C-alpha positions in Angstrom: -76.1 -12.5 -19.0 -74.0 -9.3 -18.7 -72.6 -7.9 -22.0 -68.8 -7.6 -22.0 -67.8 -3.9 -21.9 -64.6 -2.3 -23.1 -63.4 1.2 -22.1 -62.6 3.3 -25.2 -60.9 6.7 -25.4 -61.5 8.7 -28.6 -59.3 11.6 -29.6 -59.0 14.0 -32.5 -58.8 17.8 -33.4 -61.2 19.8 -31.2 -63.0 21.3 -34.2 -63.7 17.8 -35.6 -65.8 16.4 -32.7 -69.1 17.2 -34.4 -68.1 15.3 -37.6 -66.8 12.4 -35.6 -70.0 12.1 -33.5 -72.4 12.5 -36.5 -70.5 10.2 -38.9 -69.4 7.4 -36.5 -70.3 7.5 -32.9 -74.0 8.2 -33.4 -74.4 4.7 -34.9 -73.3 2.9 -31.7 -74.4 2.6 -28.1 -71.8 4.2 -25.8 -72.0 4.9 -22.1 -70.1 8.2 -21.8 -68.0 9.0 -18.7 -66.7 12.3 -17.7 -63.2 12.3 -19.3 -61.7 14.4 -16.5 -62.8 11.8 -13.9 -62.0 8.8 -16.0 -58.5 10.1 -16.9 -57.8 11.5 -13.5 -54.1 10.6 -13.6 -53.5 12.4 -17.0 -52.0 15.8 -17.0 -52.8 19.1 -18.9 -56.4 18.3 -19.4 -59.2 21.0 -19.2 -62.9 20.7 -19.5 -64.5 21.1 -22.9 -66.5 24.1 -21.7 -68.8 25.6 -24.3 -72.4 26.8 -24.0 -75.0 25.0 -26.1 -76.4 27.7 -28.4 -79.2 25.5 -29.7 -80.7 24.5 -26.4 -83.3 27.4 -26.2 -84.1 27.2 -29.9 -84.7 23.4 -29.6 -87.0 24.0 -26.6 -89.0 26.6 -28.6 -89.3 24.3 -31.6 -90.4 21.5 -29.3 -93.3 23.6 -27.9 -94.7 24.1 -31.4 -94.0 20.6 -32.8 -96.1 19.2 -29.9 -99.1 21.2 -31.3 -98.8 19.5 -34.7 -101.2 16.7 -35.8 -99.7 13.2 -35.1 -99.5 12.3 -38.8 -97.5 15.4 -39.7 -94.5 14.3 -41.8 -91.1 15.9 -41.5 -89.9 17.9 -44.5 -86.5 17.5 -46.2 -83.3 18.5 -44.3 -82.7 22.2 -44.2 -79.6 24.3 -43.5 -78.9 25.5 -40.0 -79.5 29.1 -40.8 -82.8 28.4 -42.4 -83.8 26.3 -39.4 -83.0 29.2 -37.0 -84.8 31.8 -39.2 -87.9 29.6 -39.5 -88.2 28.9 -35.8 -87.7 32.6 -35.0 -90.3 33.7 -37.6 -92.9 31.1 -36.4 -92.2 32.0 -32.7 -92.6 35.7 -33.4 -95.9 35.3 -35.3 -97.4 32.7 -32.8 -96.3 34.8 -29.8 -98.3 37.8 -31.1 -101.3 35.6 -31.9 -101.1 34.0 -28.4 -101.0 37.4 -26.8 -104.2 38.4 -28.7 -105.8 35.1 -27.8 -104.9 35.6 -24.1 -106.5 39.1 -24.2 -109.6 37.8 -25.9 -109.9 34.9 -23.4 -109.8 37.4 -20.5 -112.4 39.6 -22.1 -114.6 36.7 -22.9 -114.4 35.4 -19.4 -115.5 38.8 -18.0 -118.4 39.0 -20.5 -119.6 35.5 -19.6 -119.5 36.4 -15.9 -121.6 39.5 -16.5 -124.0 37.5 -18.7 -124.3 34.8 -16.0 -125.2 37.5 -13.4 -127.9 39.2 -15.4 -129.5 36.1 -16.9 -131.8 35.3 -13.9 -133.3 38.9 -14.1 -134.5 39.0 -17.7 -138.1 38.9 -16.5 -137.7 42.3 -14.8 -139.1 44.9 -17.1 -137.5 47.9 -15.6 -134.4 50.0 -16.6 -131.5 48.8 -14.5 -129.8 52.2 -14.6 -132.8 53.8 -13.1 -133.0 51.2 -10.3 -129.4 51.5 -9.4 -129.8 55.4 -9.2 -132.5 55.2 -6.5 -131.6 57.5 -3.5 -134.7 57.2 -1.2 -135.6 53.6 -1.8 -133.4 50.6 -0.9 -133.3 47.7 -3.3 -131.9 44.2 -2.9 -131.2 41.8 -5.8 -131.0 38.1 -4.8 -132.5 34.7 -4.8 -134.7 32.5 -2.5 -134.6 28.7 -2.2 -137.8 27.3 -3.8 -138.6 25.3 -0.6 -138.9 28.6 1.3 -140.7 30.6 -1.4 -144.2 29.4 -0.6 -143.7 30.2 3.1 -142.4 33.6 2.0 -145.5 34.3 -0.1 -147.8 33.3 2.7 -146.2 34.8 5.8 -143.8 37.4 4.8 -144.4 39.1 1.4 -147.5 41.1 2.3 -146.5 41.9 5.9 -143.1 43.6 5.5 -143.9 46.8 3.7 -141.6 45.7 0.9 -142.3 45.0 -2.7 -140.8 41.7 -4.1 -140.7 41.3 -7.9 -139.9 37.9 -9.3 -137.7 38.0 -12.4 -136.9 34.3 -13.1 -136.2 30.9 -11.6 -134.3 27.7 -12.1 -134.5 24.2 -10.5 -133.3 25.4 -7.1 -133.9 29.1 -6.7 -136.4 31.9 -7.4 -134.7 35.2 -8.4 -135.9 38.7 -7.9 -135.5 42.1 -6.3 -137.3 43.8 -3.4 -137.8 47.5 -2.7 -138.3 49.0 0.7 -137.9 52.4 2.3 -134.6 53.2 3.9 -136.1 53.5 7.4 -137.5 50.0 7.2 -134.6 48.4 5.3 -132.8 46.9 8.3 -136.0 45.2 9.6 -136.9 43.8 6.2 -133.4 42.6 5.5 -133.5 40.6 8.7 -136.9 39.1 7.8 -135.8 38.2 4.3 -132.6 36.7 5.7 -134.7 34.4 7.9 -136.2 33.0 4.7 -132.6 32.3 3.4 -132.7 35.1 0.9 -129.2 35.4 -0.6 -128.1 38.8 -2.0 -126.6 39.1 -5.4 -124.9 42.4 -6.4 -125.5 44.0 -9.8 -122.9 46.5 -11.0 -123.7 49.7 -12.9 -122.2 48.3 -16.2 -125.6 47.4 -17.5 -127.9 49.7 -19.4 -131.6 49.3 -20.4 -133.8 46.5 -19.1 -132.1 43.2 -18.0 -133.4 41.6 -21.2 -131.7 44.4 -23.3 -128.5 44.0 -21.3 -128.6 40.2 -21.8 -129.0 40.6 -25.5 -126.2 43.1 -25.8 -123.9 41.0 -23.8 -124.8 37.9 -25.8 -123.9 39.7 -29.0 -120.6 40.8 -27.5 -119.8 37.2 -26.4 -120.6 35.9 -29.9 -118.4 38.5 -31.4 -115.5 37.7 -29.1 -115.9 34.0 -29.8 -115.8 34.7 -33.5 -112.6 36.7 -33.1 -111.1 33.9 -31.0 -111.9 31.3 -33.6 -110.3 33.4 -36.3 -107.1 33.7 -34.2 -107.1 29.9 -33.5 -107.6 29.2 -37.1 -104.8 31.5 -38.1 -102.5 29.7 -35.6 -103.6 26.3 -36.9 -103.0 27.4 -40.6 -99.5 28.6 -39.7 -98.6 25.4 -38.0 -100.1 23.3 -40.8 -98.2 25.3 -43.4 -94.8 25.2 -41.6 -95.3 21.8 -39.8 -93.0 19.7 -42.0 -90.4 22.4 -42.0 -90.6 22.8 -38.2 -90.0 19.0 -37.7 -87.0 19.2 -40.0 -85.7 22.2 -38.2 -86.2 20.5 -34.8 -84.3 17.4 -36.0 -81.4 19.6 -37.2 -81.2 21.3 -33.9 -81.6 18.1 -31.9 -78.6 16.5 -33.7 -76.5 19.6 -33.1 -77.7 19.9 -29.5 -76.9 16.3 -28.7 -73.3 16.9 -29.8 -73.0 19.7 -27.3 -74.3 17.3 -24.6 -71.4 15.0 -25.7 -69.0 17.9 -25.2 -70.0 18.2 -21.6 -68.4 14.8 -21.0 -65.3 15.5 -23.0 -61.9 17.0 -22.1 -59.3 18.9 -24.1 -55.6 18.8 -24.1 -54.2 22.2 -23.1 -51.7 23.2 -25.8 -50.4 26.4 -27.4 -50.5 25.0 -30.9 -53.2 22.3 -31.6 -56.0 21.4 -29.3 -57.5 17.9 -29.2 -60.6 16.6 -27.6 -60.7 13.4 -25.5 -63.9 11.4 -25.2 -64.2 8.4 -22.9 -66.9 5.7 -22.4 -67.9 2.1 -22.3 -69.0 0.2 -25.4 -70.1 -3.4 -26.0 -67.0 -5.5 -27.0 -68.7 -6.4 -30.3 -69.4 -2.8 -31.1 -65.8 -1.8 -30.3 -64.4 -4.0 -33.1 -67.0 -2.6 -35.6 -66.3 0.9 -34.6 -62.5 0.5 -34.9 -62.9 -1.0 -38.4 -65.1 1.9 -39.5 -62.6 4.6 -38.4 -59.5 2.6 -39.5 -58.9 4.9 -42.6 -59.8 8.2 -40.9 -56.6 10.0 -39.8 -58.5 12.5 -37.7 -60.0 9.9 -35.2 -57.9 7.9 -32.8 -59.4 5.1 -30.7 -57.6 3.5 -27.8 -59.1 0.5 -25.9 -58.2 -0.1 -22.3 -58.0 -3.8 -21.7 -57.1 -3.8 -18.0 -60.2 -2.9 -16.1 -58.3 -2.7 -12.8 -56.6 0.5 -14.1 -60.0 2.2 -14.6 -61.1 5.1 -12.4 -64.7 4.4 -13.1 -66.8 1.3 -12.6 -68.1 -0.4 -15.8 -71.9 -0.1 -16.3 -74.1 -3.2 -16.6 -75.9 -4.0 -19.8 -78.1 -7.1 -19.7 -78.0 -9.3 -22.8 -80.3 -12.2 -22.4 -82.2 -14.4 -24.9 -85.6 -13.1 -25.8 -87.3 -16.0 -24.1 -85.9 -15.0 -20.7 -85.9 -11.2 -21.2 -89.2 -10.4 -19.5 -87.7 -11.7 -16.2 -85.2 -8.8 -16.2 -88.1 -6.8 -14.8 -87.9 -8.8 -11.5 -84.1 -8.6 -11.4 -84.2 -4.8 -11.8 -86.9 -4.5 -9.2 -84.3 -5.9 -6.7 -81.4 -4.1 -8.2 -79.3 -4.3 -11.4 -76.4 -6.7 -11.1 -72.9 -5.4 -10.6 -70.7 -5.7 -13.7 -68.6 -8.3 -12.0 -71.6 -10.1 -10.5 -73.6 -13.1 -11.7 -76.7 -12.1 -13.8 -79.5 -14.1 -12.2 -82.1 -13.5 -15.0 -82.1 -17.0 -16.5 -82.0 -18.6 -13.0 -84.9 -16.5 -11.9 -86.8 -17.4 -15.1 -86.4 -21.1 -14.6 -86.9 -21.2 -10.8 -89.8 -18.7 -10.7 -91.7 -20.6 -13.5 -90.9 -24.0 -12.0 -92.0 -23.1 -8.5 -95.1 -21.3 -9.9 -96.0 -24.4 -11.8 -95.8 -26.6 -8.7 -97.9 -24.3 -6.7 -100.5 -23.7 -9.5 -100.5 -27.1 -11.2 -103.6 -27.3 -13.5 -103.6 -28.2 -17.2 -106.7 -26.0 -18.1 -105.8 -23.0 -16.0 -102.2 -23.2 -17.0 -103.1 -23.2 -20.7 -105.3 -20.1 -20.1 -102.4 -18.3 -18.5 -100.0 -19.4 -21.2 -102.2 -18.3 -24.1 -103.6 -15.2 -22.5 -100.2 -14.0 -21.4 -98.7 -14.7 -24.8 -101.4 -12.7 -26.7 -101.1 -9.8 -24.2 -97.3 -9.9 -24.5 -97.5 -9.8 -28.3 -100.0 -6.9 -28.3 -98.8 -4.8 -25.4 -95.1 -6.0 -25.1 -95.7 -6.2 -21.3 -92.9 -8.0 -19.4 -95.4 -9.2 -16.8 -97.6 -10.8 -19.6 -94.5 -12.7 -20.8 -93.8 -13.9 -17.3 -97.4 -15.1 -16.9 -97.2 -16.9 -20.2 -94.0 -18.8 -19.2 -95.4 -19.5 -15.8 -98.5 -20.9 -17.5 -96.3 -23.4 -19.5 -95.0 -24.9 -16.2 -98.5 -24.8 -14.7 -99.7 -26.9 -17.6 -96.7 -29.4 -17.2 -97.4 -29.9 -13.5 -101.1 -30.1 -14.2 -100.3 -33.3 -16.1 -98.0 -34.4 -13.3 -100.9 -33.9 -10.8 -103.7 -35.1 -13.1 -105.8 -31.9 -12.8 -107.6 -30.0 -15.5 -109.8 -27.1 -14.4 -110.0 -28.8 -11.0 -111.3 -32.2 -12.4 -109.0 -35.0 -11.2 -110.8 -37.9 -12.9 -110.3 -36.8 -16.5 -106.6 -37.5 -16.9 -104.3 -39.7 -14.9 -101.6 -38.2 -12.6 -98.2 -38.8 -14.1 -96.5 -38.2 -10.7 -98.9 -37.8 -7.7 -102.0 -36.1 -6.5 -101.0 -33.4 -4.0 -103.8 -33.9 -1.5 -103.7 -37.7 -1.5 -100.1 -38.9 -1.7 -98.6 -39.4 1.8 -95.1 -40.6 2.9 -94.0 -42.0 6.3 -90.9 -40.5 7.9 -89.0 -42.1 10.8 -89.7 -40.2 14.0 -92.3 -38.0 12.3 -95.0 -40.2 11.0 -97.2 -39.8 7.9 -96.8 -36.5 6.1 -97.9 -35.2 2.7 -95.3 -36.2 0.0 -95.5 -32.8 -1.8 -94.4 -31.0 1.4 -91.3 -33.2 1.8 -90.4 -32.7 -1.9 -90.8 -29.0 -1.5 -88.3 -28.9 1.5 -85.8 -31.1 -0.5 -86.1 -28.8 -3.4 -85.6 -25.8 -1.2 -82.4 -27.4 0.2 -81.1 -28.0 -3.4 -81.8 -24.3 -4.3 -80.1 -23.1 -1.2 -76.9 -25.1 -2.1 -77.0 -23.7 -5.6 -77.2 -20.1 -4.3 -74.2 -20.8 -2.0 -72.2 -21.9 -5.1 -73.2 -18.7 -6.8 -72.2 -16.7 -3.8 -68.7 -18.3 -3.8 -68.4 -17.6 -7.6 -69.3 -13.9 -7.1 -67.0 -13.2 -4.2 -64.1 -15.3 -5.5 -64.0 -12.9 -8.6 -63.7 -10.0 -6.2 -61.0 -11.9 -4.2 -63.0 -11.4 -1.0 -61.4 -14.0 1.3 -63.9 -13.9 4.1 -67.0 -14.3 2.0 -65.4 -16.9 -0.3 -64.1 -19.2 2.4 -65.5 -18.4 5.9 -68.9 -16.7 5.5 -72.4 -18.1 6.0 -72.7 -18.9 2.3 -69.0 -19.6 1.6 -67.1 -22.9 1.4 -67.4 -23.3 5.1 -71.2 -22.7 4.9 -71.8 -25.0 2.0 -69.9 -27.8 3.8 -71.8 -27.2 7.0 -75.2 -27.0 5.4 -74.6 -29.6 2.7 -73.4 -32.3 5.2 -76.4 -31.6 7.5 -78.8 -31.9 4.5 -77.2 -35.2 3.5 -77.5 -36.6 7.0 -81.2 -35.5 7.3 -82.0 -37.1 3.9 -80.2 -40.4 4.9 -81.9 -40.6 8.3 -85.4 -39.8 7.1 -85.1 -42.2 4.1 -84.3 -45.0 6.5 -80.5 -45.3 5.8 -77.6 -45.1 8.1 -75.1 -42.3 7.9 -71.8 -43.7 6.6 -68.7 -42.4 8.5 -70.9 -40.5 10.9 -67.8 -39.5 12.9 -66.2 -38.0 9.8 -69.4 -36.1 9.1 -69.4 -34.8 12.6 -65.8 -33.7 12.4 -66.3 -31.9 9.1 -69.4 -30.2 10.4 -67.6 -29.0 13.5 -64.6 -27.7 11.5 -66.8 -25.8 9.1 -68.7 -24.3 12.1 -65.4 -23.3 13.7 -64.3 -21.7 10.4 -67.5 -19.6 10.3 -67.1 -18.8 14.0 -63.5 -17.6 13.6 -64.0 -16.0 10.1 -62.6 -12.6 11.0 -59.2 -13.7 12.6 -58.8 -16.4 9.9 -59.3 -13.7 7.2 -56.7 -11.4 8.8 -54.2 -14.3 9.0 -54.6 -15.2 5.3 -54.5 -11.5 4.2 -51.5 -11.0 6.6 -53.1 -8.0 8.2 -51.1 -6.3 11.0 -52.5 -5.7 14.4 -54.6 -7.8 16.7 -56.5 -10.7 15.1 -59.3 -10.5 17.7 -60.7 -7.1 18.4 -62.7 -6.1 21.6 -61.3 -8.9 23.8 -61.6 -12.7 23.7 -64.6 -12.9 26.0 -66.6 -10.4 23.9 -65.5 -12.2 20.7 -66.7 -15.6 22.0 -70.1 -14.2 23.2 -70.7 -12.4 19.9 -69.6 -15.4 17.9 -71.9 -17.7 19.8 -75.0 -15.5 19.1 -73.9 -15.1 15.5 -73.6 -18.9 15.0 -77.0 -19.3 16.7 -78.5 -16.8 14.2 -76.8 -18.6 11.3 -78.2 -22.0 12.3 -81.6 -20.4 12.8 -81.5 -18.8 9.4 -80.6 -22.1 7.8 -83.5 -23.7 9.4 -86.1 -21.0 8.8 -85.0 -20.4 5.2 -85.3 -24.1 4.4 -88.6 -24.4 6.2 -89.9 -21.4 4.1 -90.0 -23.6 1.0 -92.8 -25.7 2.6 -95.1 -23.0 1.1 -94.5 -24.5 -2.3 -96.1 -27.8 -1.4 -98.7 -26.1 0.8 -100.0 -24.0 -2.1 -100.1 -27.0 -4.3 -102.3 -28.7 -1.8 -104.4 -25.6 -1.2 -104.9 -25.1 -5.0 -106.3 -28.6 -5.3 -108.5 -28.0 -2.2 -109.9 -24.8 -3.5 -110.8 -26.4 -6.8 -112.5 -29.3 -4.9 -114.7 -26.7 -3.1 -115.6 -25.2 -6.5 -116.6 -28.6 -7.9 -118.5 -29.4 -4.7 -120.5 -26.2 -5.1 -121.1 -27.1 -8.7 -122.4 -30.5 -7.7 -119.7 -32.3 -9.7 -118.5 -34.5 -6.7 -121.8 -36.4 -6.6 -121.2 -37.9 -10.0 -124.0 -36.0 -11.7 -123.8 -33.3 -14.3 -122.2 -30.2 -12.8 -123.5 -26.7 -12.9 -121.1 -25.3 -15.6 -121.8 -21.7 -14.7 -120.4 -22.3 -11.2 -117.5 -24.3 -12.6 -116.5 -21.5 -15.0 -117.0 -18.7 -12.4 -115.2 -20.7 -9.8 -112.2 -21.4 -12.1 -112.1 -17.7 -13.0 -112.1 -16.7 -9.3 -109.4 -19.2 -8.4 -107.3 -18.2 -11.4 -107.5 -14.6 -10.4 -107.1 -14.7 -6.6 -104.7 -17.6 -6.3 -102.7 -16.7 -9.3 -102.0 -13.3 -7.7 -101.1 -14.8 -4.3 -98.9 -17.5 -5.8 -97.1 -15.0 -8.0 -96.3 -12.8 -4.9 -95.2 -15.8 -2.8 -92.8 -17.1 -5.5 -91.3 -13.6 -5.8 -90.9 -13.5 -2.1 -89.0 -16.8 -2.2 -86.8 -15.4 -5.0 -85.9 -12.2 -3.2 -85.7 -13.3 0.5 -84.6 -16.9 0.3 -82.4 -16.9 -2.8 -81.2 -13.4 -3.7 -80.3 -12.6 -0.1 -77.7 -15.4 -0.3 -75.7 -14.5 -3.4 -77.0 -11.3 -5.0 -76.3 -7.7 -4.2 -77.8 -5.8 -7.1 -75.7 -2.6 -6.8 -74.8 -2.2 -10.5 -74.7 0.9 -12.6 -77.1 0.9 -15.6 -75.7 1.2 -19.1 -77.2 4.5 -20.5 -76.5 5.3 -24.2 -77.9 8.8 -24.2 -76.3 9.8 -27.5 -78.0 7.1 -29.6 -81.3 7.7 -27.9 -81.2 11.4 -28.9 -80.3 10.5 -32.5 -83.1 8.0 -32.8 -85.6 10.5 -31.4 -84.6 12.9 -34.2 
């Protein structure tokens, strides 16, 4: 159901807007509209332009409150000046500490890189400074893959005229340095490269042996880490000390900032003497009465309620208000689109039809109970709408499980209260023997199609749309055409004669002609000037013929689409019979219960998913497409949301 909305205009002295919002309006849900747009015909109105001075401060406070432990409690309310001073002081101190931390992080990163470079050469017992100062001898620091090192020792090391010193190794590489005369360096470099030697460059920042350099760097890293821990501890102590006050300051600023967001939607009367604000929006009809009673004795607040929605310059928003039992199905409705304020809310219809159809296609007492209980527990724990839908669908699956006499696939345990989908057959004149559940599915589909046509007429009659109310595919003409054809089909296939067949034929022909000539008939009723048929008579007749052919084809295909309801009921029973056959239960012996359990779990998972999607397809394509547009504007109460966050 869609909550009844009323358009309210609030007015009072400009300087009193904060008091009004904090004392009264923040307690209610209101969908604010831009007052200049909503009151477009009013004169002498100007925007309520004023920069929000708390926006930046609130953002700064939010940065620091996110760093607080989750269990930090807000302190008592503090004055605005104290809140501003506190946030400024904390920001100043933490900014300085963050800058120091950033410098230390950069220094620590460089030290760790240097430490990483020198680590593999700790086994080299020579002064690095002396090696790096060589002028007549070339040197190359680097690493060799271990799989090539033995070949290097055997074929290369003693035949190049170079000296290779091993300094360390890891799981993949052997690290070291080789020395060679400058005249032979280019030849030796090529030979080492053939052994996949990879050069590593050592800078002149090191002093002493690699082991000495590694020890000095390790000490420096430890010292920087200690300094970093001290700064982080100082930051944490500051946040812990001022945490409660920060939360209180943030709440104060959030309340004030939300009032400035309200001002963006307000307008002001332009006057030389007194200036008044005007605030407009939509409220639930029940809330309007409570609000008016609360401000009745406040001379500074005036509330006007516009009863005539036709005089509004803005469209009312849609606020769904359904019983808790059906509320999870709002998820499916919103997936297609929120209903227009003047449209029928299909939530309850979707809840009933979706669950009912799911139950037919998935009729099993045991599996239905599993869905019902599992979905209910998940809904209670996680508050998931999908879990609530699964639980309700499980109820109908259980009901139809009793109707079909099936419990975890076993059909001998309980009697079928109605029929067994795979076995029950019916004979139709001119068709022969056919599965009963398939026929019932088509009849049910015809019934739902007629219901959606009635809803279509209700929706468009509210909007005074003549064509869609009387002459469209789903209008009065359409329901007469389709309804009479359905009645004739049921009578013929049930072995009865069609009473007053000629009258039926005349009514069907007249309804078809009404749909054929819908555009000129609409223009005649609405007394539009100009030609009633545009584009010429021949083109109109050709176009109308193909449109009527498409209409008849859509009636047929949409009705036939409901066969899937019965088909899945049969396939579900067939799949479970396969599971029981694999478990050896059809031979009358004791079944393999492991196979039974696993087979049920598999069927519940795969077929439950497929059936859920197929039912949703029927809802969207076969039902919604006939009566539902879903182009509504959502009701957004941003003011109350911000207050509650504070």
